[in-house]
C-alpha positions in Angstrom: -35.1 15.0 -31.3 -34.7 11.2 -31.4 -30.9 11.6 -31.5 -31.0 14.0 -28.5 -33.0 11.5 -26.4 -30.6 8.7 -27.5 -27.6 10.8 -26.6 -28.9 11.1 -23.1 -29.5 7.3 -22.9 -25.8 6.8 -24.0 -24.6 9.2 -21.3 -26.9 7.7 -18.7 -25.6 4.3 -19.5 -22.0 5.5 -19.2 -22.6 7.3 -15.9 -24.4 4.3 -14.4 -21.6 2.0 -15.6 -19.0 4.2 -13.9 -21.1 4.6 -10.7 -20.6 1.2 -8.9 -16.8 1.5 -9.1 -16.8 5.1 -7.8 -19.2 4.2 -5.0 -17.1 1.2 -3.9 -14.0 3.5 -3.9 -15.8 6.1 -1.8 -16.7 3.4 0.8 -13.0 3.0 1.8 -13.2 5.8 4.3 -16.7 5.0 5.3 -15.9 1.3 6.1 -13.0 2.6 8.2 -15.5 4.7 10.2 -18.0 1.9 10.7 -15.4 -0.6 11.7 -13.8 1.9 14.1 -17.3 2.7 15.6 -18.1 -1.0 16.0 -14.9 -1.8 17.8 -14.9 1.4 19.8 -18.4 1.0 21.1 -18.3 -2.8 21.7 -14.7 -3.4 22.9 -13.4 0.0 24.3 -16.4 2.1 25.4 -18.5 5.2 24.8 -15.5 7.4 25.7 -13.4 5.9 22.9 -16.3 6.8 20.5 -16.2 10.3 21.8 -12.5 10.4 20.8 -13.4 9.2 17.3 -16.0 12.0 17.1 -13.5 14.7 18.3 -11.2 13.6 15.4 -13.8 14.4 12.8 -12.8 18.1 12.3 -9.2 17.0 11.9 -10.3 14.5 9.3 -12.2 17.2 7.5 -9.0 19.3 7.4 -7.1 16.5 5.9 -9.9 16.0 3.4 -9.7 19.6 2.4 -6.0 19.4 1.6 -6.1 16.2 -0.5 -9.4 17.3 -2.2 -7.8 20.6 -3.3 -5.1 18.5 -5.0 -7.4 15.8 -6.2 -10.2 18.0 -7.6 -7.8 20.4 -9.2 -5.6 17.7 -10.8 -8.5 15.5 -12.0 -10.3 18.5 -13.6 -7.1 19.8 -15.3 -6.0 16.3 -16.4 -9.5 15.6 -17.7 -9.3 18.8 -19.8 -5.8 17.9 -21.1 -7.1 14.5 -22.1 -10.1 16.1 -23.8 -7.6 18.3 -25.7 -5.1 15.4 -26.1 -2.2 17.4 -24.6 -0.1 14.5 -23.3 2.9 16.5 -22.2 0.8 18.9 -20.0 -1.1 15.9 -18.7 2.1 14.3 -17.3 3.5 17.5 -16.0 0.3 18.2 -14.1 0.2 14.6 -12.7 3.9 14.9 -11.5 3.5 18.2 -9.8 0.4 17.0 -8.1 2.2 14.0 -6.7 5.1 16.1 -5.4 2.8 18.6 -3.7 0.7 15.8 -2.2 3.8 14.1 -0.7 5.2 17.3 0.8 1.9 18.3 2.4 1.4 14.9 3.8 4.8 14.9 5.6 4.0 18.3 7.1 0.7 17.1 8.5 2.3 13.9 9.9 4.8 16.0 11.8 2.1 18.3 13.1 -0.1 15.4 14.3 2.8 13.8 16.1 3.7 17.0 17.9 0.1 17.7 18.9 -0.5 14.2 20.3 2.9 13.8 22.1 2.8 17.2 23.8 -0.9 17.0 24.6 -1.8 20.1 22.7 -5.5 19.1 22.2 -6.6 20.2 25.7 -9.3 22.5 24.4 -11.2 19.6 22.6 -12.9 18.2 25.6 -13.5 18.4 29.4 -13.1 14.7 30.1 -9.4 13.6 30.8 -10.2 10.0 29.9 -11.6 11.1 26.5 -8.6 13.4 26.1 -6.2 10.5 26.6 -8.0 8.4 24.0 -8.0 11.3 21.6 -4.2 11.8 21.8 -3.5 8.2 21.2 -6.0 8.1 18.3 -4.4 11.2 16.7 -0.9 9.6 16.9 -2.1 6.4 15.1 -3.9 8.4 12.4 -0.6 10.2 11.6 0.8 6.9 10.2 -1.9 6.8 7.5 -1.8 10.4 6.3 0.5 9.8 3.3 -1.4 6.9 1.8 -4.7 8.7 2.6 -3.6 11.7 0.5 -2.2 9.7 -2.4 -4.4 6.6 -2.3 -7.7 8.6 -2.4 -6.5 10.4 -5.6 -5.5 7.4 -7.7 -9.0 6.0 -8.3 -10.0 9.0 -10.4 -6.8 8.7 -12.5 -7.4 5.0 -13.0 -11.0 5.6 -14.0 -10.0 8.1 -16.6 -7.9 5.3 -18.1 -10.7 2.7 -17.7 -8.7 0.8 -15.1 -11.1 1.0 -12.2 -10.9 -2.7 -11.5 -7.6 -2.1 -9.7 -9.3 0.4 -7.4 -12.0 -2.2 -6.7 -9.5 -4.8 -5.8 -7.6 -2.3 -3.6 -10.9 -1.4 -1.8 -11.8 -5.0 -1.1 -8.3 -5.8 0.2 -8.4 -2.7 2.4 -11.7 -3.7 4.0 -10.3 -7.2 4.7 -7.0 -5.8 6.1 -8.7 -3.2 8.2 -11.1 -5.7 9.8 -8.4 -8.2 10.6 -6.1 -5.6 12.1 -8.9 -4.3 14.3 -9.5 -7.8 15.6 -5.8 -8.2 16.4 -5.1 -4.7 17.8 -8.3 -4.1 19.7 -9.8 -7.5 20.7 -6.5 -9.4 21.2 -3.7 -6.8 22.0 -6.0 -4.3 23.7 -4.4 -1.3 22.1 -7.7 0.7 22.5 -7.8 4.0 20.7 -4.3 3.8 19.2 -5.2 0.4 17.8 -8.3 1.8 16.2 -6.3 4.4 14.3 -3.4 2.1 13.5 -5.7 -0.5 11.9 -7.0 2.2 9.5 -3.6 3.6 8.8 -2.0 0.3 7.8 -5.0 -0.6 5.7 -4.6 2.7 3.8 -1.0 1.7 3.0 -2.2 -1.5 1.4 -4.9 0.4 -0.5 -2.3 2.8 -1.9 0.2 0.1 -2.9 -2.3 -2.1 -4.8 -3.3 0.9 -6.9 0.1 2.5 -7.3 1.7 -0.6 -9.0 -0.1 0.1 -12.3 1.5 3.5 -12.6 4.9 1.9 -12.7 4.1 -0.6 -15.5 4.7 2.0 -18.3 1.2 1.5 -19.6 -0.4 4.5 -17.9 -0.9 7.9 -19.6 -0.2 9.3 -16.2 3.6 9.1 -15.8 6.0 10.9 -13.5 8.0 13.3 -15.6 10.6 15.1 -13.5 12.4 16.7 -16.4 11.4 20.3 -17.1 8.8 20.4 -14.3 6.3 23.2 -14.8 5.6 24.4 -11.2 2.9 26.7 -12.6 0.8 23.6 -12.9 0.8 23.3 -9.1 -0.6 26.8 -8.8 -3.2 25.9 -11.4 -4.2 22.8 -9.5 -4.6 24.7 -6.3 -6.5 27.5 -8.1 -9.0 25.1 -9.7 -9.2 22.7 -6.8 -9.5 24.9 -3.7 -12.9 26.2 -4.5 -14.4 22.7 -4.7 -12.7 21.7 -1.5 -13.7 24.9 0.4 -16.7 23.1 1.8 -14.3 20.8 3.8 -12.4 23.6 5.4 -15.7 25.3 6.4 -16.9 22.0 7.7 -13.7 21.7 9.8 -14.5 25.1 11.5 -18.1 24.0 11.8 -17.0 20.7 13.4 -15.1 22.5 16.2 -18.1 24.8 16.8 -20.7 22.1 16.7 -18.6 19.8 19.0 -18.3 22.7 21.5 -22.1 23.3 21.4 -22.9 19.7 21.9 -20.4 19.3 24.8 -21.6 22.5 26.4 -25.4 22.0 26.1 -25.8 18.2 26.0 -22.5 16.5 26.9 -19.9 14.2 25.4 -22.6 11.5 24.9 -24.0 13.7 22.1 -20.6 13.6 20.4 -20.7 9.8 20.6 -24.2 9.6 19.1 -23.5 12.1 16.3 -20.2 10.4 15.4 -21.8 7.0 15.4 -24.7 8.1 13.1 -22.2 10.0 10.9 -19.9 7.0 10.6 -22.7 4.6 9.8 -24.2 6.9 7.2 -20.7 7.4 5.7 -21.0 4.2 3.8 -24.3 5.5 2.3 -22.7 8.9 1.6 -20.4 6.9 -0.7 -23.3 6.8 -3.1 -23.8 10.6 -3.8 -20.0 11.1 -3.4 -19.5 8.4 -6.1 -22.1 10.1 -8.3 -20.2 13.4 -7.9 -16.9 11.7 -8.8 -18.5 10.4 -12.0 -19.9 13.8 -12.8 -16.5 15.5 -12.2 -14.8 13.2 -14.7 -17.6 13.6 -17.3 -17.8 17.4 -16.9 -14.0 17.9 -17.0 -13.7 16.0 -20.3 -16.8 17.8 -21.7 -15.2 21.2 -20.9 -12.0 20.1 -22.6 -14.1 19.2 -25.7 -16.3 22.3 -25.3 -19.3 20.0 -25.3 -22.2 21.9 -23.8 -24.8 19.2 -24.5 -23.0 16.7 -22.4 -22.7 19.2 -19.5 -26.4 19.8 -19.7 -27.3 16.1 -20.1 -25.2 15.1 -17.1 -27.5 17.2 -14.9 -30.6 15.6 -16.5 -29.2 12.2 -15.7 -28.6 13.2 -12.1 -32.2 14.4 -11.8 -33.8 11.4 -13.5 -31.5 8.6 -12.5 -29.4 9.5 -9.5 -31.9 11.5 -7.5 -34.6 8.8 -7.3 -31.9 6.3 -6.1 -30.8 8.7 -3.3 -34.4 9.4 -2.2 -35.1 5.7 -1.9 -31.9 5.1 0.1 -32.8 8.0 2.5 -36.3 6.5 3.1 -34.9 3.0 3.7 -32.4 4.3 6.3 -35.1 6.2 8.1 -37.2 3.1 8.4 -34.3 1.0 9.6 -32.9 3.5 12.1 -33.4 1.3 15.3 -32.0 -2.0 13.9 -29.0 -0.1 12.6 -28.4 1.6 16.0 -28.4 -1.8 17.6 -25.2 -2.6 15.8 -23.4 -0.2 18.1 -25.6 0.3 21.2 -27.8 -2.4 22.8 -29.5 -0.6 25.7 -32.5 1.4 24.6 -32.7 3.1 28.0 -29.3 4.7 27.6 -29.6 8.3 26.3 -27.0 7.6 23.6 -29.3 5.1 22.0 -32.2 7.3 21.1 -29.8 10.2 20.1 -28.2 7.8 17.6 -31.6 6.6 16.3 -32.8 10.1 15.6 -29.5 10.9 13.8 -30.0 7.9 11.5 -33.6 8.9 10.9 -33.0 12.6 10.0 -29.5 12.9 8.5 -30.1 10.7 5.4 -32.4 13.4 3.9 -29.3 15.6 3.4 -28.1 13.2 0.7 -30.5 13.9 -2.1 -30.3 17.6 -1.4 -26.5 17.5 -1.4 -26.6 15.5 -4.7 -28.4 18.4 -6.4 -26.1 21.1 -5.1 -22.8 19.2 -5.7 -23.7 18.7 -9.4 -23.8 22.4 -10.0 -20.8 23.1 -7.8 -18.8 20.6 -9.8 -19.4 22.4 -13.0 -18.8 25.8 -11.5 -15.5 24.6 -10.0 -14.4 23.1 -13.3 -15.3 26.3 -15.2 -13.5 28.5 -12.6 -16.7 30.2 -11.2 -14.8 30.9 -8.0 -17.3 33.5 -6.5 -20.3 31.3 -6.8 -18.5 28.3 -5.4 -17.0 30.3 -2.5 -20.4 31.9 -1.5 -22.3 28.6 -1.5 -19.5 26.7 0.2 -19.3 29.1 3.2 -23.1 29.0 3.6 -23.3 25.2 3.1 -20.3 24.2 5.1 -20.4 26.7 7.9 -22.9 29.5 8.4 -26.3 27.8 8.0 -25.5 24.7 10.1 -23.9 26.6 12.9 -26.6 29.2 13.2 -29.4 26.6 13.0 -27.8 24.4 15.6 -27.2 27.3 18.0 -30.9 28.3 17.6 -32.3 24.9 18.0 -30.1 23.2 20.6 -31.9 24.7 23.6 -35.2 23.2 22.4 -34.2 20.0 20.7 -30.9 18.9 22.3 -28.8 16.6 20.2 -31.4 16.6 17.4 -30.5 20.2 16.7 -27.5 19.2 14.7 -29.5 16.7 12.6 -32.2 19.2 11.8 -29.7 21.9 11.1 -28.1 19.8 8.4 -31.4 19.2 6.6 -32.4 22.8 6.8 -29.0 23.7 5.4 -29.5 21.3 2.4 -32.8 23.0 1.5 -31.4 26.5 1.8 -28.4 25.6 -0.5 -30.6 24.0 -3.2 -32.7 27.2 -3.2 -29.5 29.3 -3.5 -28.5 27.3 -6.6 -31.8 28.1 -8.3 -31.7 31.7 -7.2 -28.2 32.0 -8.7 -29.5 30.8 -12.0 -32.3 33.4 -11.9 -29.8 36.2 -11.1 -27.3 35.4 -13.8 -30.0 34.9 -16.5 -32.1 37.8 -15.2 -35.2 35.7 -15.6 -37.1 32.8 -14.0 -35.8 29.7 -15.8 -35.4 26.0 -15.0 -33.5 24.9 -18.2 -30.5 23.0 -17.1 -28.1 25.1 -19.3 -29.5 28.2 -17.7 -29.2 26.9 -14.2 -25.6 25.8 -14.8 -25.1 29.3 -16.3 -23.1 28.0 -19.3 -21.7 31.0 -21.2 -23.2 31.6 -24.6 -19.7 31.6 -26.1 -18.9 28.2 -24.8 -18.7 25.5 -27.5 -20.4 25.5 -30.8 -23.9 27.0 -31.2 -26.8 24.7 -31.9 -26.9 25.9 -35.5 -23.2 25.3 -36.0 -23.2 21.6 -35.1 -25.0 18.4 -36.1 -25.4 15.3 -34.0 -26.2 11.9 -35.5 -26.3 8.5 -33.7 -25.2 5.5 -35.7 -26.7 2.2 -34.7 -26.5 0.1 -37.8 -25.0 -0.2 -41.3 -28.1 1.5 -42.7 -27.3 4.7 -40.7 -23.8 4.7 -42.1 -25.0 4.7 -45.7 -26.9 8.0 -45.3 -24.4 9.9 -43.1 -22.0 11.0 -45.9 -24.7 13.1 -47.6 -26.0 14.5 -44.4 -22.5 15.7 -43.4 -21.8 17.1 -46.9 -25.1 19.0 -46.9 -24.5 20.5 -43.4 -21.0 21.7 -44.5 -22.3 23.2 -47.7 -25.0 25.0 -45.8 -22.3 26.6 -43.7 -20.4 27.9 -46.7 -17.7 25.2 -46.8 -16.4 24.7 -50.3 -17.6 21.6 -52.2 -14.3 19.8 -52.0 -13.9 20.0 -48.2 -17.6 19.3 -47.8 -17.3 16.1 -49.8 -14.1 15.1 -48.0 -15.8 15.6 -44.6 -18.7 13.4 -45.7 -16.4 10.6 -47.0 -14.2 10.8 -43.8 -17.2 10.4 -41.5 -18.7 7.6 -43.6 -15.4 5.7 -43.7 -14.6 5.9 -40.0 -18.2 5.3 -38.8 -18.4 2.3 -41.2 -15.1 1.0 -39.9 -16.5 1.1 -36.3 -19.7 -0.6 -37.2 -18.0 -3.3 -39.2 -15.2 -4.1 -36.8 -16.3 -2.7 -33.4 -19.9 -3.9 -33.3 -18.9 -7.4 -34.3 -16.3 -7.8 -31.5 -18.9 -9.0 -29.0 -22.6 -9.6 -28.6 -23.4 -6.3 -26.9 -25.5 -3.5 -28.3 -23.4 -0.6 -29.5 -23.8 2.8 -31.0 -21.6 5.6 -32.5 -22.3 9.1 -31.3 -21.1 11.4 -34.2 -20.8 15.1 -34.2 -20.0 17.7 -37.0 -19.0 21.1 -35.9 -18.2 24.2 -38.0 -16.0 26.5 -36.0 -13.4 29.2 -37.0 -13.5 28.1 -40.7 -12.7 24.5 -39.8 -14.9 21.4 -40.0 -14.4 19.1 -37.0 -15.7 15.6 -37.0 -16.0 13.7 -33.7 -16.9 10.0 -33.4 -17.4 8.5 -29.9 -18.3 4.8 -29.4 -18.4 2.2 -26.6 -16.8 -0.6 -28.4 -13.4 -2.2 -27.5 -10.4 0.2 -27.7 -9.3 0.7 -31.3 -6.7 3.2 -32.4 -7.0 3.9 -36.2 -3.4 5.4 -36.1 -2.1 1.9 -35.3 -4.3 0.4 -38.0 -3.0 3.0 -40.6 0.6 1.9 -40.0 -0.2 -1.8 -40.7 0.6 -2.5 -44.4 0.1 -5.8 -46.1 2.4 -6.6 -49.0 -0.1 -9.1 -50.4 -3.0 -6.6 -50.2 -1.8 -3.0 -50.8 -5.5 -1.9 -50.6 -5.9 -3.1 -47.0 -6.7 -0.2 -44.6 -6.7 2.2 -47.6 -9.8 3.9 -46.3 -8.2 4.8 -43.0 -5.0 5.9 -44.7 -7.1 8.1 -47.0 -8.7 9.8 -44.1 -5.4 10.6 -42.4 -4.0 11.9 -45.7 -6.8 14.3 -46.5 -7.3 15.6 -42.9 -5.5 18.4 -41.2 -5.3 16.5 -37.9 -6.6 13.1 -36.6 -6.6 12.4 -32.9 -7.6 9.3 -31.0 -8.1 8.8 -27.3 -9.6 6.2 -25.0 -11.6 8.1 -22.3 -13.7 6.6 -19.6 -14.1 3.4 -21.5 -15.1 5.2 -24.7 -13.2 5.5 -28.0 -13.0 9.2 -29.0 -11.8 10.1 -32.6 -11.5 13.7 -33.7 -10.9 14.7 -37.3 -10.2 18.2 -38.4 -10.8 18.9 -42.2 
């Protein structure tokens, strides 16, 4: 039981370590929205803010496309990394980049045609707002390619523990976007076109700073055009589309909600809703960052068939992430009026209080969405298409549209805010009900609610987990591993070799890895008996160390140097090393 609790602490530490980077990366789009809202409301006018709001469904459509590719490729690449299939990893990455570039060019052409030929006439009744919208759409077209590619690269960099590059890219983007808004809006008076152009050029900088690493030759993710496997593209879409369905449903929802607000309240409601949404976008980066971390953890865990990590990731979400999001929601509710004053300064104007109520109510969607998305992430990664599809259509479309339509006559602009919270509650209940239906019983165990198949991974009785924290733990592990193997019917020779291999490699990590710095470290070891094989896995958070490289190092003056590592390689069927998410992962098959 102590080891189980300690494993959760290790996972919690890893997930919290990855979180700040992913949150910062997620703020890229949010900062763009806030900066655009500030310059639109303070230097162009409320009509320009309405144009920004009208663009929201188009932005969701773009999000759907690059999310399909991003979600699918990250999940598949995570699995391939977990299985150490480097060739498939590179083919998947290459096909993903090709698909991304082609689709981006198609959307660029479409946006240019729509804006130049004024094909957006159905989006609003006000000709001034319509003119702003066409200009804004044209400027956004310039940034579609870096939007599609740049927003995918952070996940790949994180898988290689190179998130610092994405952090730098995010900071540079914020600075460039701000400076360009000052130049284009305040100085050159480019109005709506300047708002979009600032964002588009900033996205190009964001892309280029990250992309440089992939041309250094150091990345596992390399473009491999020889023998391209186009089937990987179909796999990417098949895996990714279900997780991105919510965006396409939200696109449809966006058009319907905009129509309802314009018809029953007016374009001022679009301005208020868009302002609240853009401001909260920077805080939505927190649950979105949490989801990005979970997606990486879960995809690797599925590749390793590690059911405990899948279950523990949900527990970390409930005990660590959820309290953080609830505190953020409460803080935003209390600060609604000061935050509104950033954009609107006249409390007597109707847009002011509409925005205040948006900032008060909408934050409570965040903790609810956090719960839902954790389960959706696993179902998507494990190809539970029906569950993902049903919940996505209710979450992204049906519930919000119906609730808004029912409430708008009574509550005006507040209807869309209340509808989003009602939607969050309904979807969380659906996740729980789904677990009840699949398990045919009332249960709140995380494994049951995730509906992990009984056949997935090793059974509890066919695996043993031991956490190494000191030299003393290493001394006793050999006998424990040997006894476990013998209890499973493994012959004495292989049982003894398994114990010796685990002791040697764990001892090597403690001796060399623990001493590299002054930080507290641990080695998470696992022994699995499956299909007649004994599989040893060691995972630690020390500095990267590949035993294969150490095995090849021979010293003429000391032939016995590294003899323990060489012995393990010689007596094992297969030894694989990977550096995943900042962890060393060593797998030995006896």
